[in-house]
C-alpha positions as a Markdown table, in Angstrom:
| # | Residue | x | y | z |
|---|---|---|---|---|
| 1 | Unk | 285.4 | 302.0 | 404.6 |
| 2 | Unk | 287.5 | 298.9 | 405.1 |
| 3 | Unk | 287.0 | 295.4 | 406.3 |
| 4 | Unk | 289.6 | 292.9 | 407.4 |
| 5 | Unk | 288.6 | 289.3 | 406.4 |
| 6 | Unk | 290.2 | 286.0 | 407.4 |
| 7 | Unk | 290.5 | 282.9 | 405.3 |
| 8 | Unk | 289.1 | 279.4 | 406.1 |
| 9 | Unk | 290.1 | 275.8 | 405.5 |
| 10 | Unk | 291.7 | 275.1 | 402.2 |
| 11 | Unk | 294.1 | 278.0 | 402.2 |
| 12 | Unk | 296.8 | 276.1 | 404.1 |
| 13 | Unk | 300.2 | 275.6 | 402.6 |
| 14 | Unk | 303.5 | 274.3 | 404.0 |
| 15 | Unk | 305.7 | 277.3 | 404.9 |
| 16 | Unk | 302.8 | 279.8 | 405.4 |
| 17 | Unk | 303.7 | 282.5 | 407.9 |
| 18 | Unk | 307.4 | 281.5 | 408.0 |
| 19 | Unk | 308.6 | 284.7 | 406.3 |
| 20 | Unk | 306.4 | 286.8 | 408.6 |
| 21 | Unk | 307.8 | 285.1 | 411.7 |
| 22 | Unk | 311.4 | 285.6 | 410.4 |
| 23 | Unk | 310.7 | 289.3 | 409.6 |
| 24 | Unk | 308.6 | 290.3 | 412.7 |
| 25 | Unk | 309.3 | 289.2 | 416.3 |
| 26 | Unk | 305.6 | 289.9 | 417.0 |
| 27 | Unk | 304.5 | 287.4 | 414.3 |
| 28 | Unk | 306.9 | 284.8 | 415.7 |
| 29 | Unk | 305.5 | 285.3 | 419.1 |
| 30 | Unk | 302.0 | 284.3 | 417.8 |
| 31 | Unk | 303.3 | 280.9 | 416.6 |
| 32 | Unk | 305.2 | 280.4 | 419.9 |
| 33 | Unk | 302.0 | 281.2 | 421.9 |
| 34 | Unk | 299.9 | 278.8 | 419.8 |
| 35 | Unk | 302.5 | 276.1 | 420.2 |
| 36 | Unk | 302.4 | 276.6 | 424.0 |
| 37 | Unk | 298.6 | 276.6 | 424.1 |
| 38 | Unk | 298.4 | 273.3 | 422.3 |
| 39 | Unk | 301.4 | 271.8 | 424.1 |
| 40 | Unk | 303.0 | 270.8 | 420.7 |
| 41 | Unk | 305.2 | 272.2 | 418.0 |
| 42 | Unk | 302.5 | 273.1 | 415.5 |
| 43 | Unk | 304.7 | 275.7 | 413.9 |
| 44 | Unk | 307.2 | 273.0 | 412.9 |
| 45 | Unk | 304.4 | 271.1 | 411.1 |
| 46 | Unk | 303.3 | 274.3 | 409.4 |
| 47 | Unk | 306.8 | 275.2 | 408.2 |
| 48 | Unk | 308.5 | 271.8 | 407.7 |
| 49 | Unk | 305.8 | 269.1 | 407.8 |
| 50 | Unk | 303.8 | 267.4 | 405.0 |
| 51 | Unk | 300.7 | 268.9 | 403.5 |
| 52 | Unk | 298.6 | 265.8 | 404.3 |
| 53 | Unk | 299.1 | 266.1 | 408.0 |
| 54 | Unk | 298.7 | 269.9 | 407.9 |
| 55 | Unk | 295.4 | 269.5 | 406.0 |
| 56 | Unk | 293.9 | 267.3 | 408.8 |
| 57 | Unk | 291.1 | 269.4 | 410.1 |
| 58 | Unk | 292.4 | 269.5 | 413.7 |
| 59 | Unk | 295.8 | 270.9 | 412.5 |
| 60 | Unk | 294.6 | 273.1 | 409.6 |
| 61 | Unk | 292.2 | 275.1 | 411.7 |
| 62 | Unk | 294.6 | 276.4 | 414.4 |
| 63 | Unk | 297.4 | 276.7 | 411.8 |
| 64 | Unk | 295.4 | 279.0 | 409.6 |
| 65 | Unk | 294.3 | 281.1 | 412.5 |
| 66 | Unk | 297.9 | 281.5 | 413.7 |
| 67 | Unk | 299.1 | 282.6 | 410.3 |
| 68 | Unk | 296.3 | 285.2 | 410.1 |
| 69 | Unk | 297.0 | 286.6 | 413.6 |
| 70 | Unk | 300.8 | 286.7 | 412.8 |
| 71 | Unk | 300.0 | 288.8 | 409.7 |
| 72 | Unk | 297.9 | 291.1 | 411.8 |
| 73 | Unk | 300.7 | 291.5 | 414.4 |
| 74 | Unk | 303.1 | 292.3 | 411.6 |
| 75 | Unk | 300.7 | 295.0 | 410.4 |
| 76 | Unk | 300.6 | 296.4 | 413.9 |
| 77 | Unk | 304.4 | 296.5 | 414.0 |
| 78 | Unk | 304.1 | 298.7 | 410.9 |
| 79 | Unk | 301.6 | 301.0 | 412.6 |
| 80 | Unk | 298.4 | 299.5 | 411.2 |
| 81 | Unk | 296.0 | 298.7 | 414.1 |
| 82 | Unk | 292.7 | 296.9 | 413.9 |
| 83 | Unk | 290.9 | 300.3 | 414.2 |
| 84 | Unk | 291.9 | 300.7 | 410.5 |
| 85 | Unk | 289.0 | 298.3 | 409.8 |
| 86 | Unk | 285.3 | 299.1 | 410.2 |
| 87 | Unk | 284.3 | 295.5 | 410.2 |
| 88 | Unk | 286.0 | 292.1 | 410.5 |
| 89 | Unk | 284.7 | 288.8 | 409.1 |
| 90 | Unk | 286.0 | 285.3 | 408.5 |
| 91 | Unk | 285.1 | 282.3 | 406.4 |
| 92 | Unk | 284.1 | 279.4 | 408.6 |
| 93 | Unk | 287.1 | 278.9 | 410.9 |
| 94 | Unk | 288.2 | 282.3 | 409.8 |
| 95 | Unk | 285.4 | 283.7 | 412.1 |
| 96 | Unk | 287.5 | 282.6 | 415.0 |
| 97 | Unk | 290.5 | 284.4 | 413.6 |
| 98 | Unk | 288.3 | 287.5 | 413.3 |
| 99 | Unk | 287.1 | 287.2 | 416.9 |
| 100 | Unk | 290.7 | 286.8 | 418.1 |
| 101 | Unk | 291.8 | 289.8 | 415.9 |
| 102 | Unk | 289.0 | 291.9 | 417.4 |
| 103 | Unk | 289.9 | 291.1 | 421.0 |
| 104 | Unk | 286.8 | 288.9 | 421.7 |
| 105 | Unk | 288.9 | 285.8 | 422.3 |
| 106 | Unk | 292.5 | 285.4 | 423.6 |
| 107 | Unk | 295.0 | 283.9 | 421.2 |
| 108 | Unk | 295.5 | 280.8 | 423.4 |
| 109 | Unk | 291.8 | 280.3 | 423.9 |
| 110 | Unk | 291.3 | 280.6 | 420.1 |
| 111 | Unk | 294.0 | 278.0 | 419.4 |
| 112 | Unk | 292.5 | 275.5 | 421.9 |
| 113 | Unk | 288.9 | 276.1 | 420.6 |
| 114 | Unk | 290.0 | 275.5 | 417.0 |
| 115 | Unk | 291.8 | 272.3 | 418.0 |
| 116 | Unk | 288.6 | 271.2 | 419.8 |
| 117 | Unk | 286.5 | 272.3 | 416.8 |
| 118 | Unk | 288.6 | 270.4 | 414.3 |
| 119 | Unk | 288.6 | 267.3 | 416.4 |
| 120 | Unk | 284.9 | 267.4 | 417.0 |
| 121 | Unk | 284.1 | 268.0 | 413.4 |
| 122 | Unk | 286.3 | 265.1 | 412.3 |
| 123 | Unk | 284.8 | 262.8 | 415.0 |
| 124 | Unk | 281.2 | 263.7 | 414.3 |
| 125 | Unk | 281.0 | 261.6 | 411.1 |
| 126 | Unk | 283.1 | 258.5 | 410.2 |
| 127 | Unk | 285.4 | 259.0 | 407.3 |
| 128 | Unk | 283.7 | 258.1 | 404.0 |
| 129 | Unk | 280.1 | 258.6 | 405.4 |
| 130 | Unk | 279.9 | 262.2 | 404.4 |
| 131 | Unk | 281.1 | 264.4 | 401.5 |
| 132 | Unk | 281.1 | 267.9 | 400.2 |
| 133 | Unk | 280.9 | 269.2 | 396.6 |
| 134 | Unk | 281.3 | 272.6 | 394.9 |
| 135 | Unk | 278.6 | 273.5 | 392.4 |
| 136 | Unk | 279.8 | 276.2 | 390.0 |
| 137 | Unk | 277.5 | 278.2 | 387.8 |
| 138 | Unk | 274.2 | 277.9 | 389.7 |
| 139 | Unk | 273.0 | 280.4 | 392.4 |
| 140 | Unk | 272.2 | 279.6 | 396.0 |
| 141 | Unk | 268.5 | 279.1 | 395.5 |
| 142 | Unk | 269.0 | 276.7 | 392.6 |
| 143 | Unk | 271.6 | 274.7 | 394.5 |
| 144 | Unk | 269.4 | 274.6 | 397.6 |
| 145 | Unk | 266.7 | 273.0 | 395.4 |
| 146 | Unk | 269.1 | 270.5 | 394.0 |
| 147 | Unk | 270.3 | 269.5 | 397.5 |
| 148 | Unk | 266.7 | 269.1 | 398.8 |
| 149 | Unk | 265.9 | 266.9 | 395.8 |
| 150 | Unk | 269.1 | 264.8 | 396.1 |
| 151 | Unk | 268.6 | 264.1 | 399.8 |
| 152 | Unk | 266.0 | 261.3 | 399.4 |
| 153 | Unk | 265.8 | 260.9 | 403.2 |
| 154 | Unk | 269.5 | 261.5 | 403.8 |
| 155 | Unk | 271.2 | 264.8 | 404.7 |
| 156 | Unk | 272.1 | 267.1 | 401.8 |
| 157 | Unk | 272.3 | 270.8 | 402.3 |
| 158 | Unk | 273.6 | 274.0 | 400.8 |
| 159 | Unk | 276.5 | 274.6 | 403.2 |
| 160 | Unk | 278.6 | 277.4 | 401.8 |
| 161 | Unk | 277.2 | 280.3 | 399.8 |
| 162 | Unk | 280.6 | 281.5 | 398.6 |
| 163 | Unk | 279.8 | 283.9 | 395.7 |
| 164 | Unk | 277.1 | 284.3 | 393.0 |
| 165 | Unk | 278.3 | 281.2 | 391.1 |
| 166 | Unk | 279.9 | 279.0 | 393.7 |
| 167 | Unk | 277.8 | 277.1 | 396.3 |
| 168 | Unk | 279.0 | 274.1 | 398.3 |
| 169 | Unk | 276.7 | 271.2 | 399.3 |
| 170 | Unk | 277.4 | 268.9 | 402.3 |
| 171 | Unk | 275.8 | 265.8 | 403.7 |
| 172 | Unk | 275.8 | 262.0 | 403.2 |
| 173 | Unk | 278.2 | 260.9 | 400.5 |
| 174 | Unk | 275.5 | 259.2 | 398.4 |
| 175 | Unk | 273.2 | 262.2 | 398.5 |
| 176 | Unk | 276.0 | 264.6 | 397.7 |
| 177 | Unk | 276.9 | 262.5 | 394.7 |
| 178 | Unk | 273.3 | 262.6 | 393.6 |
| 179 | Unk | 273.4 | 266.4 | 394.0 |
| 180 | Unk | 276.5 | 266.6 | 391.7 |
| 181 | Unk | 274.6 | 264.7 | 389.0 |
| 182 | Unk | 271.5 | 266.7 | 389.4 |
| 183 | Unk | 273.4 | 270.0 | 389.3 |
| 184 | Unk | 275.1 | 269.1 | 386.1 |
| 185 | Unk | 271.7 | 268.2 | 384.6 |
| 186 | Unk | 270.4 | 271.6 | 385.7 |
| 187 | Unk | 273.1 | 273.5 | 383.9 |
| 188 | Unk | 276.0 | 273.8 | 386.4 |
| 189 | Unk | 279.2 | 274.7 | 384.7 |
| 190 | Unk | 281.1 | 272.3 | 387.0 |
| 191 | Unk | 280.2 | 270.1 | 390.0 |
| 192 | Unk | 283.0 | 268.4 | 391.8 |
| 193 | Unk | 283.6 | 266.6 | 395.0 |
| 194 | Unk | 285.9 | 268.3 | 397.4 |
| 195 | Unk | 288.9 | 266.7 | 399.1 |
| 196 | Unk | 287.6 | 267.1 | 402.7 |
| 197 | Unk | 287.6 | 264.7 | 405.6 |
| 198 | Unk | 284.1 | 265.5 | 406.9 |
| 199 | Unk | 280.8 | 267.1 | 405.7 |
| 200 | Unk | 281.0 | 270.5 | 407.3 |
| 201 | Unk | 278.2 | 273.0 | 407.9 |
| 202 | Unk | 275.3 | 270.5 | 407.7 |
| 203 | Unk | 273.0 | 268.7 | 410.2 |
| 204 | Unk | 275.5 | 265.7 | 410.3 |
| 205 | Unk | 277.7 | 268.0 | 412.4 |
| 206 | Unk | 275.2 | 268.2 | 415.3 |
| 207 | Unk | 277.5 | 266.1 | 417.6 |
| 208 | Unk | 280.3 | 268.7 | 416.9 |
| 209 | Unk | 277.9 | 271.5 | 417.7 |
| 210 | Unk | 277.2 | 270.0 | 421.1 |
| 211 | Unk | 280.9 | 269.6 | 421.8 |
| 212 | Unk | 281.6 | 273.2 | 420.8 |
| 213 | Unk | 278.7 | 274.5 | 423.0 |
| 214 | Unk | 280.5 | 272.9 | 425.9 |
| 215 | Unk | 284.0 | 274.2 | 424.9 |
| 216 | Unk | 282.8 | 277.8 | 424.2 |
| 217 | Unk | 280.9 | 277.9 | 427.5 |
| 218 | Unk | 284.2 | 277.5 | 429.3 |
| 219 | Unk | 286.0 | 280.5 | 427.7 |
| 220 | Unk | 285.5 | 284.2 | 428.3 |
| 221 | Unk | 284.3 | 286.5 | 425.5 |
| 222 | Unk | 284.8 | 290.2 | 425.3 |
| 223 | Unk | 283.0 | 292.7 | 423.0 |
| 224 | Unk | 285.0 | 293.0 | 419.8 |
| 225 | Unk | 286.9 | 296.2 | 419.2 |
| 226 | Unk | 285.1 | 296.5 | 415.8 |
| 227 | Unk | 281.9 | 294.7 | 414.7 |
| 228 | Unk | 282.1 | 291.2 | 413.4 |
| 229 | Unk | 279.9 | 290.2 | 410.4 |
| 230 | Unk | 279.0 | 286.6 | 411.3 |
| 231 | Unk | 278.6 | 283.7 | 408.9 |
| 232 | Unk | 275.2 | 282.4 | 409.9 |
| 233 | Unk | 273.4 | 285.8 | 410.1 |
| 234 | Unk | 275.3 | 287.9 | 407.5 |
| 235 | Unk | 275.1 | 290.8 | 409.8 |
| 236 | Unk | 277.2 | 292.7 | 412.3 |
| 237 | Unk | 277.2 | 291.5 | 415.9 |
| 238 | Unk | 279.1 | 292.9 | 418.9 |
| 239 | Unk | 277.3 | 291.3 | 421.9 |
| 240 | Unk | 279.6 | 288.6 | 423.5 |
| 241 | Unk | 276.9 | 286.0 | 424.5 |
| 242 | Unk | 275.3 | 286.3 | 421.0 |
| 243 | Unk | 278.7 | 285.8 | 419.4 |
| 244 | Unk | 279.2 | 282.6 | 421.5 |
| 245 | Unk | 275.8 | 281.2 | 420.5 |
| 246 | Unk | 276.3 | 282.0 | 416.8 |
| 247 | Unk | 279.6 | 280.1 | 416.8 |
| 248 | Unk | 277.7 | 277.0 | 418.0 |
| 249 | Unk | 275.1 | 277.6 | 415.3 |
| 250 | Unk | 277.9 | 278.0 | 412.7 |
| 251 | Unk | 279.0 | 274.3 | 413.1 |
| 252 | Unk | 275.8 | 273.1 | 411.4 |
| 253 | Unk | 274.7 | 276.3 | 409.7 |
| 254 | Unk | 275.4 | 277.7 | 406.3 |
| 255 | Unk | 278.4 | 280.0 | 405.7 |
| 256 | Unk | 276.6 | 282.9 | 404.2 |
| 257 | Unk | 279.7 | 284.5 | 402.7 |
| 258 | Unk | 278.1 | 286.1 | 399.7 |
| 259 | Unk | 275.5 | 287.8 | 401.8 |
| 260 | Unk | 278.1 | 288.8 | 404.4 |
| 261 | Unk | 280.2 | 290.6 | 401.8 |
| 262 | Unk | 277.0 | 292.3 | 400.4 |
| 263 | Unk | 276.1 | 293.5 | 403.9 |
| 264 | Unk | 279.6 | 295.1 | 404.3 |
| 265 | Unk | 279.3 | 296.6 | 400.8 |
| 266 | Unk | 275.9 | 298.1 | 401.5 |
| 267 | Unk | 277.3 | 299.5 | 404.8 |
| 268 | Unk | 279.9 | 301.4 | 402.7 |
| 269 | Unk | 282.9 | 299.1 | 402.7 |
| 270 | Unk | 285.0 | 299.6 | 399.5 |
| 271 | Unk | 288.2 | 297.9 | 400.5 |
| 272 | Unk | 288.7 | 294.3 | 401.8 |
| 273 | Unk | 292.0 | 293.2 | 403.2 |
| 274 | Unk | 292.5 | 289.4 | 403.3 |
| 275 | Unk | 294.7 | 288.7 | 406.3 |
| 276 | Unk | 296.6 | 285.4 | 406.3 |
| 277 | Unk | 297.2 | 282.6 | 403.9 |
| 278 | Unk | 296.1 | 282.6 | 400.2 |
| 279 | Unk | 293.8 | 284.8 | 398.1 |
| 280 | Unk | 290.6 | 282.7 | 397.9 |
| 281 | Unk | 288.5 | 285.3 | 399.7 |
| 282 | Unk | 289.7 | 288.1 | 397.5 |
| 283 | Unk | 288.6 | 286.1 | 394.4 |
| 284 | Unk | 285.1 | 285.6 | 395.9 |
| 285 | Unk | 284.8 | 289.2 | 397.0 |
| 286 | Unk | 285.6 | 290.4 | 393.5 |
| 287 | Unk | 282.8 | 288.3 | 392.1 |
| 288 | Unk | 280.4 | 289.6 | 394.8 |
| 289 | Unk | 281.3 | 293.3 | 395.2 |
| 290 | Unk | 282.5 | 294.2 | 391.7 |
| 291 | Unk | 283.7 | 297.6 | 392.5 |
| 292 | Unk | 285.6 | 296.7 | 395.7 |
| 293 | Unk | 289.3 | 296.8 | 396.1 |
| 294 | Unk | 291.0 | 293.7 | 397.6 |
| 295 | Unk | 294.4 | 293.3 | 399.1 |
| 296 | Unk | 295.9 | 289.9 | 400.3 |
| 297 | Unk | 298.3 | 290.2 | 403.2 |
| 298 | Unk | 300.3 | 287.0 | 403.8 |
| 299 | Unk | 304.0 | 288.0 | 403.2 |
| 300 | Unk | 306.3 | 290.7 | 404.7 |
| 301 | Unk | 306.2 | 292.7 | 401.4 |
| 302 | Unk | 302.4 | 292.7 | 401.6 |
| 303 | Unk | 302.5 | 294.1 | 405.1 |
| 304 | Unk | 304.9 | 296.9 | 404.1 |
| 305 | Unk | 302.9 | 297.7 | 401.0 |
| 306 | Unk | 299.6 | 297.8 | 403.0 |
| 307 | Unk | 301.0 | 300.1 | 405.6 |
| 308 | Unk | 302.5 | 302.4 | 403.0 |
| 309 | Unk | 299.1 | 302.6 | 401.2 |
| 310 | Unk | 297.3 | 303.5 | 404.4 |
| 311 | Unk | 299.8 | 306.3 | 405.2 |
| 312 | Unk | 299.8 | 307.7 | 401.6 |
């Protein structure tokens, strides 16, 4: 069995998807449609801009989604359809890419939703008030205890359960700094603040969740062609109204990536294809499902190799 997985924020690079767009008209059409949906030349920023501007949440989110869907369209050109996957899943914003890939959301709606999501998440907390930190070498339960102890009346929560030895905390900046110190004292191999512009996936994002509930209510959802393993439940969901509600919950909820991969592994998935920019998810998956095969598909040669492997 095989899963297609879609990366989240942090995978962005200047030039991502350019080679795909040059090699595959169907991939170029994705970037053109996203530009039209947003009424701006996002593709020019992706390919020729500066990384600081691309990394802004409201730009990075639709840009990464466009790159993922462009890679998927390139695969389709080579004869690999979504039905080659038994599940789809995405890390945080990658869940939107997965929903678009599976036909639940149109490409234009997905681009506009991610622009709204990025803006809402950025506006929910003034810059400097919140922070996020990666804790390496402690498991989720240990980090959750650290976060609870560090809160001291502020918000500090375990936000991303990425793999057995990488958990991200999110909340008020002072509390997150206390969590970093506590984690080191509890034996973490490393604990470092992340270069993010807002504290994602914690209760401070409640204003963004309210904004996304309104935005999501205005778009139509179809049942996905293949089941999507959702971040906040770590289980497969196909019912459109439930998917919509879980996207709202995802704004403040933990990204349960480790458990999501374990769910797919238990269901029989042995092969994970990371569709889009970077290889971050492949690294996490190898630390979670030790026997699984991973394949990153972000360049034309990756597309050709993946299609050949499927036909072999």
